[in-house]
Residue frames as qw, qx, qy, qz and C-alpha x, y, z in Angstrom:
[[0.557, 0.137, -0.818, 0.049, -58.03, 24.97, 24.03],
 [0.044, -0.036, 0.731, -0.680, -58.88, 25.59, 27.69],
 [0.572, 0.126, 0.130, -0.800, -62.53, 26.20, 26.74],
 [0.742, 0.205, -0.520, -0.369, -62.49, 22.90, 24.86],
 [0.896, -0.406, 0.049, -0.174, -61.45, 21.02, 28.00],
 [0.796, 0.329, -0.329, 0.387, -57.77, 20.61, 27.37],
 [0.605, -0.707, 0.003, 0.368, -55.18, 21.01, 30.12],
 [0.507, 0.806, -0.044, 0.301, -52.78, 23.69, 28.86],
 [0.676, -0.496, 0.064, 0.541, -49.09, 24.17, 29.65],
 [0.372, 0.919, 0.005, 0.128, -47.57, 27.45, 28.36],
 [0.710, -0.308, 0.093, 0.627, -43.89, 28.18, 27.89],
 [0.323, 0.885, 0.102, 0.320, -42.61, 31.68, 27.14],
 [0.654, -0.133, -0.208, 0.715, -39.36, 33.44, 27.86],
 [0.053, -0.946, -0.294, 0.130, -40.91, 36.91, 27.57],
 [0.633, -0.061, 0.133, 0.761, -37.81, 38.22, 25.79],
 [0.034, -0.710, -0.135, 0.691, -37.23, 41.83, 24.86],
 [0.338, 0.209, 0.630, 0.667, -37.60, 41.55, 21.11],
 [0.176, -0.562, -0.270, -0.762, -40.67, 43.73, 21.75],
 [0.311, -0.480, 0.315, -0.757, -42.23, 45.20, 24.90],
 [0.269, -0.055, -0.939, 0.205, -42.46, 42.43, 27.54],
 [0.241, 0.192, 0.515, -0.800, -45.22, 44.41, 29.29],
 [0.600, 0.220, -0.284, -0.715, -47.39, 43.99, 26.23],
 [0.519, 0.096, -0.842, -0.113, -46.79, 40.23, 26.33],
 [0.080, -0.104, -0.813, 0.567, -47.68, 40.07, 30.04],
 [0.401, 0.243, 0.239, -0.850, -50.83, 42.16, 29.54],
 [0.583, 0.189, -0.563, -0.555, -51.88, 39.99, 26.59],
 [0.386, -0.013, -0.914, 0.127, -51.51, 36.83, 28.62],
 [0.064, 0.182, 0.662, -0.724, -53.44, 38.30, 31.53],
 [0.471, 0.247, -0.035, -0.846, -56.23, 39.60, 29.30],
 [0.641, 0.170, -0.596, -0.453, -56.70, 36.41, 27.28],
 [0.692, -0.080, -0.713, 0.077, -56.05, 33.83, 30.04],
 [0.133, -0.459, 0.446, -0.757, -56.68, 35.73, 33.25],
 [0.806, -0.283, -0.016, -0.520, -59.22, 33.14, 34.29],
 [0.431, -0.464, 0.767, -0.106, -56.53, 30.52, 34.82],
 [0.925, 0.230, 0.213, -0.213, -56.87, 26.90, 33.85],
 [0.759, 0.557, -0.246, 0.231, -53.22, 26.62, 32.63],
 [0.723, -0.528, 0.080, 0.439, -49.67, 26.29, 33.89],
 [0.378, 0.907, -0.133, 0.127, -47.11, 28.89, 32.87],
 [0.800, -0.307, 0.117, 0.502, -43.37, 28.27, 32.75],
 [0.147, 0.955, -0.200, -0.161, -40.99, 31.16, 32.10],
 [0.704, -0.293, 0.549, 0.343, -38.43, 29.26, 30.12],
 [0.276, 0.663, -0.451, -0.531, -36.57, 29.31, 26.77],
 [0.951, 0.230, 0.112, -0.172, -37.15, 26.56, 24.19],
 [0.553, 0.664, -0.473, 0.172, -33.42, 26.77, 23.41],
 [0.234, -0.511, 0.715, -0.415, -32.68, 25.53, 26.94],
 [0.649, 0.009, -0.714, -0.262, -33.10, 21.76, 26.39],
 [0.308, -0.044, -0.833, 0.457, -32.60, 20.88, 30.05],
 [0.253, 0.123, 0.381, -0.881, -35.25, 23.32, 31.24],
 [0.641, 0.113, -0.308, -0.694, -37.70, 22.18, 28.60],
 [0.536, 0.044, -0.843, -0.024, -37.04, 18.51, 29.46],
 [0.046, -0.086, -0.738, 0.668, -37.89, 19.21, 33.13],
 [0.472, 0.145, 0.108, -0.863, -41.18, 20.74, 32.06],
 [0.682, 0.120, -0.571, -0.442, -42.05, 17.69, 29.98],
 [0.392, 0.043, -0.873, 0.287, -41.08, 15.39, 32.82],
 [0.116, 0.121, 0.593, -0.788, -43.45, 17.21, 35.15],
 [0.548, 0.351, 0.133, -0.748, -46.42, 17.27, 32.81],
 [0.570, 0.227, 0.778, 0.136, -48.26, 14.70, 30.72],
 [0.216, 0.559, -0.247, -0.762, -47.96, 16.24, 27.26],
 [0.670, 0.331, 0.664, -0.003, -50.14, 14.69, 24.54],
 [0.508, 0.738, 0.317, 0.311, -50.02, 17.49, 21.94],
 [0.418, -0.394, 0.055, 0.817, -47.42, 20.17, 21.18],
 [0.339, 0.880, 0.298, 0.151, -48.40, 23.47, 19.61],
 [0.627, -0.267, 0.098, 0.725, -45.05, 24.96, 18.72],
 [0.236, 0.916, 0.275, 0.171, -45.55, 28.66, 18.07],
 [0.425, -0.803, 0.160, 0.387, -42.25, 29.96, 19.52],
 [0.721, 0.408, 0.223, 0.514, -39.84, 31.53, 17.04],
 [0.225, -0.496, 0.058, 0.837, -37.71, 34.58, 16.42],
 [0.441, 0.737, 0.511, 0.031, -40.00, 36.54, 14.10],
 [0.045, 0.905, -0.056, -0.419, -39.32, 39.35, 11.69],
 [0.804, 0.476, 0.145, 0.326, -37.82, 39.40, 8.20],
 [0.237, 0.874, -0.175, 0.386, -35.99, 42.68, 8.70],
 [0.562, -0.726, 0.370, -0.143, -34.62, 41.77, 12.16],
 [0.948, -0.022, 0.251, 0.193, -32.99, 38.75, 10.58],
 [0.575, 0.717, -0.074, 0.387, -30.78, 41.05, 8.53],
 [0.093, -0.812, 0.366, -0.446, -29.35, 42.55, 11.70],
 [0.473, -0.455, 0.678, -0.333, -29.29, 39.50, 13.99],
 [0.700, 0.254, -0.557, -0.368, -28.97, 36.37, 11.85],
 [0.299, 0.223, -0.898, 0.234, -27.54, 34.03, 14.45],
 [0.388, -0.005, 0.609, -0.692, -30.52, 34.26, 16.77],
 [0.754, 0.250, -0.153, -0.588, -32.65, 32.78, 13.96],
 [0.583, 0.272, -0.766, 0.014, -30.41, 29.77, 13.81],
 [0.014, 0.164, -0.793, 0.586, -30.53, 29.40, 17.59],
 [0.471, 0.141, 0.479, -0.727, -34.29, 29.79, 18.04],
 [0.728, 0.342, -0.100, -0.585, -35.96, 28.73, 14.84],
 [0.694, 0.323, -0.637, -0.088, -33.72, 25.78, 14.13],
 [0.235, 0.228, -0.821, 0.468, -32.23, 24.81, 17.51],
 [0.428, -0.030, 0.479, -0.766, -35.46, 25.49, 19.41],
 [0.799, 0.178, -0.178, -0.546, -37.52, 23.48, 16.95],
 [0.594, 0.272, -0.753, 0.075, -35.06, 20.59, 17.09],
 [0.067, -0.171, 0.758, -0.626, -35.34, 20.59, 20.91],
 [0.636, 0.069, 0.254, -0.725, -39.13, 20.37, 20.67],
 [0.809, 0.254, -0.408, -0.339, -39.01, 17.51, 18.21],
 [0.386, 0.288, -0.824, 0.298, -36.51, 15.62, 20.34],
 [0.265, -0.066, 0.667, -0.693, -38.78, 15.97, 23.34],
 [0.764, 0.162, -0.046, -0.622, -41.79, 14.90, 21.27],
 [0.696, 0.268, -0.663, -0.064, -39.84, 11.77, 20.39],
 [0.200, 0.238, -0.811, 0.495, -38.59, 11.08, 23.91],
 [0.307, 0.075, 0.624, -0.714, -41.94, 11.62, 25.65],
 [0.123, 0.275, 0.920, 0.250, -43.97, 9.89, 22.91],
 [0.275, 0.402, 0.198, -0.850, -46.13, 12.97, 22.20],
 [0.516, 0.399, 0.758, -0.005, -49.13, 12.09, 20.05],
 [0.430, 0.770, 0.379, 0.282, -49.15, 15.16, 17.81],
 [0.423, -0.401, 0.069, 0.810, -46.97, 18.12, 16.87],
 [0.316, 0.847, 0.375, 0.206, -48.43, 21.28, 15.28],
 [0.500, -0.399, 0.035, 0.768, -45.98, 24.05, 14.46],
 [0.252, 0.888, 0.128, -0.362, -45.96, 27.54, 13.00],
 [0.597, 0.119, 0.405, 0.682, -44.42, 28.01, 9.57],
 [0.023, 0.660, 0.055, -0.749, -44.75, 31.06, 7.38],
 [0.640, 0.732, 0.225, -0.064, -45.76, 32.32, 3.94],
 [0.024, -0.864, 0.444, 0.237, -42.13, 33.46, 3.74],
 [0.632, -0.200, 0.715, 0.224, -41.15, 29.96, 2.64],
 [0.651, 0.622, 0.430, 0.062, -42.62, 30.78, -0.80],
 [0.437, -0.266, 0.274, 0.814, -40.01, 33.49, -1.39],
 [0.220, 0.472, -0.164, -0.838, -40.60, 35.37, -4.60],
 [0.377, 0.269, 0.870, 0.171, -42.76, 32.70, -6.26],
 [0.160, 0.138, -0.299, -0.931, -44.39, 34.27, -9.31],
 [0.360, -0.293, -0.800, -0.381, -47.23, 31.75, -9.45],
 [0.219, -0.007, 0.539, -0.813, -50.17, 32.89, -7.37],
 [0.538, -0.730, 0.249, -0.341, -52.01, 32.00, -5.31],
 [0.099, 0.512, -0.838, 0.164, -49.35, 30.08, -3.44],
 [0.906, -0.125, -0.250, -0.319, -50.17, 26.36, -3.09],
 [0.689, -0.549, 0.468, -0.074, -48.79, 23.88, -0.59],
 [0.908, 0.199, 0.307, 0.205, -47.63, 21.85, -3.63],
 [0.384, 0.898, -0.175, 0.124, -45.43, 24.68, -4.93],
 [0.777, 0.130, -0.292, 0.542, -41.63, 24.31, -4.80],
 [0.326, -0.939, -0.016, -0.111, -40.29, 26.26, -1.81],
 [0.860, -0.106, -0.006, 0.499, -36.57, 25.91, -2.31],
 [0.437, 0.365, 0.063, 0.820, -35.81, 29.61, -2.88],
 [0.297, -0.846, -0.383, 0.220, -36.73, 31.77, 0.16],
 [0.403, 0.691, -0.017, 0.600, -35.51, 35.33, -0.21],
 [0.277, -0.768, 0.308, -0.488, -34.97, 36.00, 3.52],
 [0.209, 0.281, -0.873, 0.340, -33.10, 34.21, 6.28],
 [0.502, -0.022, 0.533, -0.681, -36.33, 34.13, 8.30],
 [0.823, 0.283, -0.120, -0.479, -38.05, 32.29, 5.43],
 [0.556, 0.413, -0.721, 0.032, -35.12, 29.90, 5.13],
 [0.071, -0.214, 0.832, -0.507, -35.29, 28.99, 8.81],
 [0.678, 0.110, 0.353, -0.635, -39.06, 28.32, 8.55],
 [0.796, 0.362, -0.394, -0.283, -38.48, 26.09, 5.51],
 [0.346, 0.379, -0.818, 0.260, -35.78, 24.27, 7.42],
 [0.399, -0.125, 0.655, -0.630, -38.16, 23.78, 10.35],
 [0.828, 0.225, -0.002, -0.514, -40.61, 22.15, 8.00],
 [0.674, 0.410, -0.614, -0.015, -37.87, 19.76, 6.83],
 [0.004, -0.325, 0.811, -0.487, -36.91, 18.94, 10.40],
 [0.633, 0.013, 0.440, -0.637, -40.54, 18.11, 11.26],
 [0.841, 0.326, -0.247, -0.355, -40.93, 15.93, 8.18],
 [0.465, 0.420, -0.762, 0.165, -37.76, 14.00, 8.99],
 [0.209, -0.187, 0.778, -0.561, -38.93, 13.27, 12.53],
 [0.787, 0.161, 0.167, -0.572, -42.26, 12.09, 11.18],
 [0.769, 0.407, -0.465, -0.162, -40.50, 9.73, 8.75],
 [0.325, 0.394, -0.790, 0.339, -38.02, 8.43, 11.34],
 [0.007, -0.020, 0.807, -0.590, -40.17, 8.20, 14.44],
 [0.148, -0.471, -0.836, -0.241, -43.79, 8.32, 13.25],
 [0.056, -0.440, -0.426, 0.789, -44.60, 11.62, 15.01],
 [0.259, 0.756, 0.562, 0.214, -47.72, 13.23, 13.49],
 [0.296, -0.366, -0.002, 0.882, -46.68, 16.70, 12.32],
 [0.279, 0.790, 0.507, 0.202, -48.70, 19.54, 10.88],
 [0.353, -0.181, 0.028, 0.918, -47.09, 22.79, 9.67],
 [0.147, 0.850, 0.487, -0.133, -49.17, 25.96, 9.37],
 [0.423, 0.167, 0.213, 0.865, -47.97, 28.59, 6.91],
 [0.042, -0.776, -0.451, 0.439, -49.39, 31.77, 8.39],
 [0.368, 0.492, 0.325, 0.718, -49.95, 34.73, 6.07],
 [0.071, 0.365, -0.076, 0.925, -49.47, 38.27, 7.48],
 [0.397, -0.561, -0.714, 0.135, -51.29, 37.84, 10.76],
 [0.029, 0.317, -0.144, 0.937, -52.78, 41.02, 12.31],
 [0.510, -0.614, -0.530, -0.288, -55.22, 42.04, 15.00],
 [0.430, -0.818, 0.153, -0.350, -55.51, 43.22, 18.62],
 [0.735, -0.576, 0.352, 0.069, -52.50, 42.46, 20.85],
 [0.850, 0.480, -0.002, 0.219, -50.29, 42.15, 17.78],
 [0.725, -0.197, 0.018, 0.660, -46.54, 42.73, 17.52],
 [0.023, -0.880, -0.060, 0.470, -45.39, 46.40, 17.52],
 [0.249, -0.423, 0.587, 0.644, -42.99, 45.70, 14.59],
 [0.363, 0.420, 0.791, 0.257, -45.88, 44.79, 12.26],
 [0.136, 0.296, 0.343, 0.881, -47.20, 47.32, 9.72],
 [0.330, -0.702, -0.520, -0.358, -50.67, 47.82, 11.26],
 [0.580, -0.661, -0.295, 0.373, -49.22, 48.62, 14.68],
 [0.465, -0.204, 0.106, 0.855, -46.51, 50.94, 13.29],
 [0.053, 0.432, 0.463, 0.772, -48.84, 52.73, 10.93],
 [0.387, -0.761, -0.492, -0.168, -51.44, 53.35, 13.61],
 [0.573, -0.578, -0.179, 0.553, -48.90, 54.65, 16.07],
 [0.377, -0.063, 0.239, 0.893, -47.28, 56.97, 13.51],
 [0.049, -0.556, -0.521, -0.645, -50.51, 58.35, 12.09],
 [0.456, -0.793, -0.404, 0.015, -51.85, 59.16, 15.58],
 [0.568, -0.558, -0.025, 0.605, -48.51, 60.75, 16.45],
 [0.294, 0.921, 0.002, -0.257, -48.47, 62.88, 13.30],
 [0.330, -0.563, 0.645, 0.397, -45.36, 61.14, 12.01],
 [0.580, 0.462, -0.464, -0.484, -44.84, 59.92, 8.38],
 [0.878, -0.090, 0.459, -0.101, -45.20, 56.21, 7.64],
 [0.067, -0.469, 0.759, 0.447, -42.71, 54.30, 5.50],
 [0.821, 0.367, 0.235, -0.369, -44.57, 52.78, 2.51],
 [0.347, -0.405, 0.754, 0.383, -42.27, 50.20, 0.93],
 [0.387, 0.282, 0.811, 0.337, -42.62, 49.01, -2.60],
 [0.075, 0.015, -0.195, -0.978, -43.97, 52.53, -3.29],
 [0.543, 0.129, 0.366, -0.745, -47.36, 51.26, -2.17],
 [0.639, 0.282, -0.501, -0.511, -47.62, 48.55, -4.80],
 [0.068, 0.178, -0.963, 0.192, -47.14, 45.57, -2.47],
 [0.729, -0.250, -0.291, -0.567, -49.98, 43.13, -1.85],
 [0.034, -0.246, 0.877, -0.410, -50.43, 41.04, 1.29],
 [0.567, -0.318, -0.695, -0.306, -52.83, 38.31, 2.25],
 [0.179, -0.376, 0.484, -0.770, -53.77, 39.92, 5.57],
 [0.598, -0.263, -0.743, -0.148, -55.22, 37.30, 7.93],
 [0.422, -0.648, 0.132, -0.620, -57.03, 38.15, 11.14],
 [0.023, -0.403, 0.828, -0.389, -55.78, 36.62, 14.40],
 [0.676, -0.019, 0.501, -0.540, -59.11, 34.97, 15.35],
 [0.863, 0.395, -0.151, -0.275, -59.15, 33.13, 12.08],
 [0.414, 0.538, -0.711, 0.186, -55.56, 31.99, 12.59],
 [0.328, -0.278, 0.745, -0.509, -56.39, 30.73, 16.08],
 [0.826, 0.162, 0.253, -0.477, -59.38, 28.83, 14.72],
 [0.772, 0.480, -0.404, -0.101, -57.26, 27.18, 12.03],
 [0.166, 0.503, -0.779, 0.336, -54.58, 26.24, 14.56],
 [0.553, -0.142, 0.620, -0.538, -57.10, 24.68, 16.94],
 [0.879, 0.307, 0.022, -0.364, -58.60, 22.70, 14.08],
 [0.566, 0.542, -0.617, 0.073, -55.15, 21.42, 13.13],
 [0.137, -0.383, 0.790, -0.459, -54.57, 20.29, 16.70],
 [0.713, 0.043, 0.441, -0.543, -57.90, 18.53, 16.79],
 [0.849, 0.428, -0.184, -0.249, -57.43, 16.79, 13.46],
 [0.508, -0.584, 0.626, 0.093, -53.85, 15.76, 14.27],
 [0.856, 0.485, -0.083, -0.156, -53.14, 14.49, 10.76],
 [0.931, -0.115, 0.100, 0.332, -50.13, 12.27, 10.07],
 [0.481, -0.308, 0.242, 0.785, -48.00, 14.69, 8.06],
 [0.307, 0.773, 0.481, 0.277, -49.37, 17.84, 6.41],
 [0.252, -0.206, -0.035, 0.945, -48.61, 21.47, 5.67],
 [0.141, 0.770, 0.617, 0.082, -51.43, 24.05, 5.31],
 [0.143, 0.315, 0.068, 0.936, -51.72, 27.63, 4.18],
 [0.149, -0.718, -0.612, 0.295, -53.68, 29.73, 6.66],
 [0.143, -0.073, 0.158, 0.974, -54.44, 32.95, 4.84],
 [0.396, 0.442, 0.334, -0.732, -57.47, 35.08, 4.07],
 [0.506, 0.314, 0.740, 0.314, -57.28, 34.14, 0.41],
 [0.256, 0.892, 0.336, 0.162, -57.97, 37.74, -0.62],
 [0.561, -0.105, -0.031, 0.821, -54.72, 39.76, -1.09],
 [0.013, 0.952, 0.293, -0.086, -55.04, 43.47, -0.56],
 [0.489, 0.586, -0.110, 0.637, -52.83, 46.31, -1.82],
 [0.462, -0.249, -0.443, 0.727, -50.87, 48.05, 0.89],
 [0.044, -0.170, -0.076, -0.981, -52.40, 51.38, -0.21],
 [0.558, -0.448, -0.461, -0.525, -55.93, 50.05, 0.53],
 [0.664, -0.341, -0.567, 0.349, -54.79, 48.67, 3.88],
 [0.274, -0.080, -0.245, 0.926, -53.58, 52.16, 4.80],
 [0.294, -0.313, -0.303, -0.851, -56.89, 53.71, 3.62],
 [0.659, -0.466, -0.567, -0.166, -58.80, 51.38, 5.99],
 [0.543, -0.295, -0.439, 0.652, -56.52, 52.40, 8.87],
 [0.067, 0.106, 0.013, 0.992, -57.01, 56.09, 8.05],
 [0.454, -0.425, -0.459, -0.635, -60.76, 55.65, 7.96],
 [0.685, -0.461, -0.554, 0.107, -60.81, 54.02, 11.38],
 [0.485, -0.268, -0.286, 0.782, -58.49, 56.60, 12.89],
 [0.111, 0.924, 0.363, -0.034, -60.28, 59.52, 11.22],
 [0.184, -0.863, 0.286, 0.374, -56.91, 60.91, 10.22],
 [0.774, 0.616, -0.144, 0.015, -54.83, 60.88, 7.07],
 [0.823, -0.334, 0.170, 0.426, -51.35, 59.44, 7.02],
 [0.136, 0.874, -0.389, -0.259, -48.24, 61.31, 5.93],
 [0.967, 0.121, 0.210, 0.081, -46.66, 58.85, 3.50],
 [0.101, -0.751, 0.577, 0.305, -43.02, 58.35, 2.68],
 [0.927, 0.342, 0.016, -0.152, -42.80, 56.14, -0.43],
 [0.278, -0.660, 0.683, 0.145, -39.74, 53.90, -0.51],
 [0.586, 0.342, -0.671, -0.300, -38.40, 51.06, -2.65],
 [0.919, -0.211, -0.309, -0.121, -38.62, 47.42, -1.64],
 [0.410, -0.730, 0.526, -0.151, -36.59, 46.32, 1.35],
 [0.291, 0.417, -0.861, -0.034, -34.03, 43.52, 1.20],
 [0.029, 0.024, 0.966, -0.255, -35.67, 40.15, 1.89],
 [0.456, 0.369, 0.458, -0.668, -39.20, 41.35, 1.10],
 [0.261, 0.233, 0.833, 0.429, -41.58, 40.28, -1.68],
 [0.190, -0.073, -0.236, -0.950, -44.17, 42.16, -3.74],
 [0.685, -0.139, -0.220, -0.680, -47.07, 39.81, -3.25],
 [0.094, -0.076, 0.965, -0.232, -48.32, 37.06, -1.02],
 [0.668, 0.023, -0.173, -0.724, -51.47, 35.12, -1.83],
 [0.315, -0.184, 0.901, -0.236, -52.76, 31.95, -0.17],
 [0.610, -0.050, -0.622, -0.489, -54.54, 29.11, -1.86],
 [0.350, -0.254, 0.682, -0.590, -56.59, 27.82, 1.12],
 [0.765, 0.056, -0.424, -0.481, -58.42, 25.02, -0.73],
 [0.575, 0.102, -0.786, 0.202, -56.53, 22.34, 1.23],
 [0.008, -0.041, 0.641, -0.766, -57.26, 23.87, 4.64],
 [0.607, 0.016, 0.018, -0.794, -60.96, 24.10, 3.73],
 [0.780, 0.098, -0.528, -0.321, -61.08, 20.49, 2.59],
 [0.658, 0.042, -0.703, 0.268, -59.04, 18.74, 5.24],
 [0.188, -0.046, -0.585, 0.787, -59.46, 21.02, 8.28],
 [0.098, -0.730, -0.667, -0.114, -62.97, 22.37, 7.56],
 [0.316, -0.567, -0.175, 0.741, -61.50, 25.82, 8.03],
 [0.326, 0.643, 0.370, 0.586, -62.38, 29.08, 6.39],
 [0.243, -0.094, -0.250, 0.932, -61.48, 32.66, 7.36],
 [0.035, -0.728, -0.684, -0.030, -64.44, 34.82, 8.40],
 [0.224, -0.788, -0.195, 0.539, -63.05, 38.28, 9.17],
 [0.499, 0.779, 0.182, 0.334, -62.85, 41.04, 6.54],
 [0.540, 0.142, -0.182, 0.810, -59.95, 43.43, 6.54],
 [0.176, -0.588, -0.095, -0.784, -62.36, 46.28, 7.32],
 [0.749, -0.589, -0.192, -0.235, -63.67, 44.49, 10.45],
 [0.856, -0.152, -0.233, 0.436, -60.25, 43.30, 11.50],
 [0.370, 0.325, -0.129, 0.861, -58.53, 46.68, 11.24],
 [0.386, -0.640, -0.111, -0.655, -61.47, 48.27, 13.07],
 [0.851, -0.467, -0.241, 0.015, -61.03, 45.77, 15.91],
 [0.713, 0.038, -0.203, 0.671, -57.32, 46.53, 16.11],
 [0.115, 0.484, -0.043, 0.866, -57.80, 50.27, 16.21],
 [0.612, -0.627, -0.190, -0.442, -60.43, 49.92, 18.92],
 [0.870, -0.338, -0.216, 0.286, -58.05, 47.82, 20.99],
 [0.567, 0.246, -0.117, 0.778, -55.15, 50.18, 20.36],
 [0.131, -0.630, -0.018, -0.766, -57.05, 53.24, 21.50],
 [0.748, -0.599, -0.130, -0.255, -58.13, 51.53, 24.66],
 [0.880, -0.175, -0.173, 0.406, -54.75, 49.98, 25.52],
 [0.475, 0.072, -0.052, 0.875, -52.88, 53.22, 24.88],
 [0.114, -0.841, -0.519, -0.103, -55.63, 55.44, 26.28],
 [0.376, -0.817, -0.056, 0.433, -53.11, 57.80, 27.86],
 [0.226, 0.854, -0.327, -0.335, -51.41, 58.53, 24.60],
 [0.859, 0.428, -0.277, 0.047, -49.11, 56.80, 22.13],
 [0.645, -0.658, 0.373, 0.110, -46.40, 54.96, 24.07],
 [0.223, 0.671, -0.673, -0.217, -42.99, 54.05, 22.71]]
């Protein structure tokens, strides 16, 4: 957005859900050239967020803040209510108060739950998420829709599908597998390797998000996925090839709150956003491994 001439205000609380040093390094690497304002604040703190809005002319909101992770929601359910619901409500209230012209927010493929019809379409019923995380993302969509209907705020929800790539979260499969394989430790392969995921590269996700901000449609939800589901076993093979090392695999049953397959119908995003993913899983995993080796050049860090 900075390169496109937008003034950018960032808000992040740099919490300890995963390594804050990685978050700081990511920010410095991607935005080290400046051109933005950074506030270290929590979206759950309405007063702090209101002060930020009062100091800055905000035309568009890109709401990417959330408590992520399906499995973490099993251990810490209340933080998902606080952040994903309360935080989103705060942002919508501020959008209303400060007459923001557009609101783009991150949703998730988790809203589809265990839908048997594939690929998943935005028109599918999403009333049966199988995880608390998915339920909070669905609830966020409903909050956004209600604010659009009541106050006319343009809202666009983006259902991201298994995002991966350099600077990714350490709790995601690609990061964990790479670390364990290099460290000679076994990897946990859930669903006994039969799961399929619509792995979507981070650059493609960013491109779709920027296009949604530029379009600023009245009220829409889009799938942002690669549109080519891959078996987990193949994903691991690609990682092994890039690392030049075989994984020790520990095959396990499905985890609570997980699903066997995700698959995105991206017809709508192509038609209305002019968006299409460009990065193959082979290229994307290669880019991640290259970044990982460089970032952790002194050895695998905890």
